[in-house]
C-alpha positions in Angstrom: -9.2 -14.5 -44.8 -10.1 -13.0 -41.4 -12.7 -10.9 -43.1 -14.2 -14.0 -44.7 -14.3 -15.8 -41.3 -15.9 -12.8 -39.7 -18.5 -12.4 -42.5 -20.3 -15.0 -44.5 -18.9 -17.9 -42.5 -19.4 -16.5 -39.0 -22.3 -18.7 -38.0 -20.5 -21.9 -39.4 -17.4 -20.9 -37.5 -19.4 -20.2 -34.3 -20.9 -23.7 -34.4 -17.6 -25.4 -35.3 -15.9 -23.7 -32.3 -18.7 -25.0 -30.0 -18.3 -28.5 -31.4 -14.6 -28.3 -31.1 -14.8 -28.0 -27.3 -15.6 -31.7 -27.3 -12.3 -32.6 -29.0 -9.8 -29.8 -28.3 -8.6 -31.1 -24.9 -7.8 -34.5 -26.4 -6.2 -33.0 -29.5 -4.0 -30.6 -27.6 -3.0 -33.4 -25.2 -1.8 -35.6 -28.1 0.0 -32.7 -29.8 1.9 -32.1 -26.6 2.7 -35.7 -26.3 4.1 -35.7 -29.8 6.1 -32.5 -29.2 4.1 -30.4 -31.6 2.7 -26.8 -31.4 -0.7 -26.7 -29.6 -2.2 -24.4 -32.3 -2.1 -27.2 -34.8 -5.3 -28.4 -33.1 -7.1 -25.8 -35.2 -6.1 -27.5 -38.4 -9.0 -29.8 -37.7 -11.2 -26.7 -37.7 -10.0 -25.9 -41.2 -10.2 -29.5 -42.4 -13.6 -30.6 -41.0 -15.1 -27.9 -38.8 -14.4 -30.5 -36.0 -16.9 -32.9 -37.5 -15.5 -36.5 -37.0 -17.8 -37.9 -39.6 -17.0 -35.3 -42.3 -16.6 -36.7 -45.8 -15.2 -34.9 -48.9 -16.1 -35.5 -52.5 -12.5 -36.7 -53.0 -13.0 -39.5 -50.4 -11.3 -37.8 -47.4 -12.9 -38.8 -44.1 -12.9 -37.7 -40.5 -11.7 -35.0 -38.3 -8.4 -34.8 -40.1 -9.7 -35.6 -43.6 -7.5 -38.6 -44.4 -7.8 -40.4 -47.7 -7.6 -44.2 -47.3 -4.0 -44.6 -48.6 -2.6 -41.8 -46.4 -4.5 -43.2 -43.4 -3.1 -46.7 -43.8 0.4 -45.3 -44.3 -0.1 -43.3 -41.0 -1.0 -46.5 -39.2 -4.8 -46.3 -39.3 -7.0 -49.4 -40.0 -9.4 -48.9 -42.9 -11.3 -52.0 -44.0 -14.8 -53.4 -44.2 -15.2 -53.8 -40.4 -13.3 -50.7 -39.1 -12.5 -47.2 -40.4 -10.2 -45.5 -37.8 -10.3 -42.3 -39.7 -13.7 -41.8 -38.0 -12.2 -42.2 -34.6 -11.2 -38.7 -33.3 -8.5 -39.9 -31.0 -6.8 -42.4 -33.3 -7.1 -40.1 -36.3 -5.5 -37.3 -34.2 -2.6 -39.4 -33.2 -2.0 -40.4 -36.9 -2.4 -36.7 -38.0 0.1 -35.6 -35.4 2.7 -38.1 -36.5 2.0 -37.3 -40.2 2.5 -33.5 -39.4 5.7 -34.3 -37.6 7.0 -36.2 -40.6 6.1 -33.3 -42.9 7.9 -30.8 -40.7 11.0 -33.0 -40.6 10.9 -33.1 -44.4 10.4 -29.4 -45.2 11.8 -27.7 -42.2 9.1 -25.1 -41.6 5.4 -25.2 -40.8 4.2 -23.2 -43.9 5.5 -25.8 -46.3 4.5 -28.7 -43.9 0.9 -27.4 -43.9 0.9 -26.9 -47.6 2.1 -30.5 -47.9 -0.7 -31.7 -45.6 -3.2 -30.2 -48.1 -1.4 -30.9 -51.4 0.8 -33.9 -50.6 4.5 -33.9 -49.9 5.3 -35.1 -53.4 3.5 -32.1 -55.0 5.2 -29.6 -52.8 8.6 -31.1 -53.4 8.0 -30.9 -57.2 6.9 -27.3 -57.0 10.0 -26.3 -55.0 12.3 -28.1 -57.4 10.5 -26.6 -60.5 10.6 -23.0 -59.2 13.7 -22.8 -57.1 11.5 -21.3 -54.3 12.5 -21.9 -50.7 9.3 -20.8 -48.9 5.6 -21.3 -49.3 5.1 -17.6 -50.0 7.6 -17.7 -52.8 5.7 -20.6 -54.3 2.5 -18.6 -54.1 4.2 -15.5 -55.7 5.5 -17.7 -58.5 2.0 -19.0 -59.2 3.0 -22.6 -58.7 0.5 -23.4 -56.0 -3.1 -24.3 -56.9 -5.7 -21.9 -55.4 -7.0 -24.3 -52.7 -3.5 -24.7 -51.3 -2.6 -21.0 -51.7 -5.6 -20.3 -49.4 -5.1 -23.2 -47.1 -2.1 -21.9 -45.1 -3.4 -18.4 -44.5 -6.8 -19.8 -43.7 -5.2 -21.9 -41.0 -3.5 -18.9 -39.4 -6.7 -16.9 -39.6 -8.6 -19.8 -37.9 -6.0 -19.8 -35.1 -6.4 -16.1 -34.5 -10.2 -16.3 -34.3 -10.2 -19.4 -32.2 -7.9 -17.9 -29.7 -9.9 -14.7 -29.3 -13.3 -15.2 -30.8 -14.8 -12.2 -29.0 -12.2 -9.9 -30.5 -13.4 -10.8 -34.0 -17.1 -10.7 -33.2 -17.5 -14.5 -33.2 -19.7 -16.2 -30.6 -19.0 -19.8 -29.6 -22.4 -21.5 -29.7 -23.4 -25.0 -28.7 -20.4 -25.8 -26.5 -20.1 -29.6 -26.1 -18.6 -31.4 -23.1 -15.1 -32.9 -23.6 -14.9 -36.6 -24.6 -15.0 -39.0 -21.6 -15.2 -42.7 -21.5 -14.0 -46.0 -20.1 -12.3 -48.6 -22.2 -13.0 -52.3 -22.1 -10.7 -54.6 -24.1 -12.9 -57.3 -25.6 -11.2 -60.5 -26.7 -14.1 -61.8 -28.8 -16.6 -59.9 -31.0 -19.5 -58.0 -29.5 -22.2 -55.8 -31.1 -23.1 -52.4 -29.8 -26.7 -53.4 -29.1 -25.7 -56.1 -26.7 -22.8 -54.1 -25.2 -25.1 -51.2 -24.6 -27.6 -53.4 -22.8 -25.0 -55.0 -20.6 -23.4 -51.7 -19.5 -26.7 -49.8 -19.1 -26.2 -47.4 -22.1 -27.8 -47.1 -25.5 -26.5 -48.3 -28.9 -26.6 -44.7 -30.2 -24.3 -43.5 -27.4 -21.9 -46.4 -27.9 -21.9 -45.7 -31.6 -20.8 -42.1 -30.9 -18.1 -43.3 -28.6 -16.9 -45.9 -31.2 -17.4 -44.3 -34.6 -14.8 -46.5 -36.2 -17.0 -49.5 -35.8 -18.8 -49.1 -39.2 -20.5 -52.5 -38.9 -21.9 -51.8 -35.4 -19.8 -54.6 -33.8 -16.2 -55.1 -32.9 -14.2 -56.9 -35.6 -13.5 -60.6 -35.7 -10.0 -61.9 -35.6 -7.2 -62.1 -33.1 -6.5 -59.4 -30.6 -8.4 -57.5 -28.0 -10.5 -54.6 -29.3 -10.6 -51.4 -27.1 -14.4 -50.8 -26.8 -15.3 -47.4 -25.4 -18.3 -47.1 -23.0 -19.7 -44.3 -20.9 -17.6 -43.3 -17.8 -18.2 -45.6 -14.9 -19.7 -48.4 -16.9 -16.5 -50.2 -18.0 -16.3 -52.5 -15.0 -19.9 -53.5 -15.3 -19.5 -54.5 -18.9 -16.2 -56.4 -18.4 -17.8 -58.4 -15.6 -21.0 -59.2 -17.7 -19.0 -60.3 -20.7 -16.5 -62.3 -18.6 -19.4 -64.2 -17.0 -20.8 -65.6 -20.3 -20.5 -69.3 -21.1 -18.9 -70.4 -24.4 -22.4 -71.2 -25.7 -23.5 -67.6 -25.2 -20.6 -66.1 -27.1 -20.8 -65.0 -30.7 -18.6 -64.3 -33.7 -19.5 -62.4 -36.8 -19.4 -63.3 -40.5 -19.5 -61.2 -43.6 -22.1 -62.6 -46.1 -22.8 -61.2 -49.6 -26.5 -61.6 -50.7 -27.2 -63.7 -53.7 -30.3 -63.7 -55.9 -33.2 -65.3 -54.1 -31.7 -64.8 -50.6 -34.0 -63.8 -47.7 -33.1 -62.9 -44.2 -34.8 -66.1 -43.1 -32.6 -68.1 -45.4 -29.4 -66.4 -44.3 -30.4 -66.9 -40.7 -31.0 -70.6 -41.3 -27.7 -70.9 -43.0 -25.8 -69.5 -40.0 -28.1 -70.6 -37.2 -29.3 -67.2 -36.1 -32.5 -65.2 -36.2 -33.5 -63.0 -39.1 -34.4 -60.2 -36.6 -30.9 -60.3 -35.3 -29.4 -59.8 -38.8 -31.9 -57.0 -39.5 -31.1 -55.2 -36.3 -27.3 -55.5 -36.6 -27.4 -54.2 -40.2 -30.0 -51.5 -39.8 -32.5 -53.1 -42.1 -36.0 -51.6 -41.7 -37.5 -53.2 -44.8 -36.2 -56.6 -45.8 -37.8 -56.1 -49.2 -35.2 -53.4 -49.9 -32.4 -56.0 -50.0 -30.6 -56.5 -53.3 -28.1 -59.1 -54.5 -24.5 -58.0 -53.9 -25.1 -56.3 -50.5 -22.8 -57.4 -47.7 -24.3 -58.2 -44.4 -22.9 -58.8 -40.9 -24.2 -62.1 -39.5 -23.9 -63.0 -35.8 -22.9 -66.6 -35.4 -22.8 -68.7 -32.2 -19.2 -69.5 -31.4 -20.0 -72.7 -29.5 -22.5 -73.9 -32.1 -22.1 -73.9 -35.8 -18.9 -75.4 -37.1 -18.8 -75.4 -40.9 -16.4 -74.2 -43.5 -17.5 -71.1 -45.3 -18.8 -71.3 -48.8 -17.6 -68.8 -51.4 -20.7 -66.7 -50.7 -19.7 -66.5 -47.1 -16.7 -64.5 -48.0 -14.1 -67.1 -48.7 -13.3 -70.8 -48.6 -15.3 -73.7 -50.0 -18.5 -75.4 -49.0 -18.0 -78.1 -46.5 -19.9 -80.3 -44.1 -21.2 -79.1 -40.8 -20.3 -81.1 -37.8 -22.3 -81.3 -34.6 -20.1 -80.1 -31.7 -22.4 -80.7 -28.7 -25.9 -80.0 -27.4 -27.5 -77.0 -29.0 -25.6 -77.2 -32.3 -27.5 -76.7 -35.5 -26.4 -77.6 -39.0 -28.2 -76.3 -42.1 -28.6 -79.9 -43.3 -30.0 -81.1 -40.0 -33.2 -79.2 -39.3 -34.0 -81.3 -36.3 -31.2 -79.9 -34.3 -31.4 -76.6 -32.4 -28.8 -74.0 -32.0 -28.1 -71.2 -29.5 -29.7 -68.3 -31.3 -29.1 -64.6 -30.8 -32.2 -62.3 -30.7 -30.4 -59.1 -30.1 -32.5 -58.5 -27.0 -32.3 -61.6 -24.8 -29.9 -61.7 -21.8 -26.4 -63.1 -22.3 -26.2 -62.5 -26.0 -22.6 -61.4 -26.2 -19.0 -62.5 -26.2 -16.5 -62.6 -23.5 -14.1 -59.8 -22.5 -11.6 -58.9 -20.0 -11.1 -55.4 -18.7 
């Protein structure tokens, strides 16, 4: 395995070790907090080459390659709004606890690592069927599939090379600075475009700091979402969000396109601008839209008050009531609503630091 890492995969390994400098301090800190060996940090090298957005053909996602069911069982949120498998820190915490459980179940790291790859049920069945007591006995008995048989020695080889790359002729290239950020706990939804403008950053940078936000906004619902922003900008964002009036705050709705829908029609339905919907959903060409696609729609909190129709993601159609100046109802074209353009000042939701 060492020969393989030193040979055909040397360049891939060099780049992965450089990329890993961004995540290793955080991973090793969490492993220490969970009472686990520090070298387990290099399991992420084996799993994803330290790529937090890695995806496998089997549906495993993130730095630690969780499938959705295992992720949810490990305490990660995976739904239409958020996929915490993509968040390096949250996924690392979940992986550490999962590894701790596997070690408690099997009593040694070889079997625990095999179970991380093949599943604890599979390893338990192999042990019961063969009478083996160690991973290496399972391999000798031919009970382990080839991927898992290679997985454990590959981990140990990766640890050896990562500890002393020069010794094995591997150069660490493209070193990245460790993760650093402030956290602002927002109590109502905010999109990354607006948050970036208010804290003096860019949507791209905020997306990199908040990769779990797959819809480019914090999720609706109760609770305060921990939004990450560049170091030194947290206080600025918290103050800007806290200063917004109720009329300037937004929520978000999930809307499934139907035949004949246009961005203009969806915007009119919810009292927001088509350009805002396009920007939030990354729509470059509205003509590419097809029925069945789900969109995130920004909705003024202090304006539109109508029960959702089935096409809005649940509920039944209902009347829209006027709740004060600036409210717009789809059936009342003469009224105007606070509308979000995605670029005008004050187009966000409140938050507290």
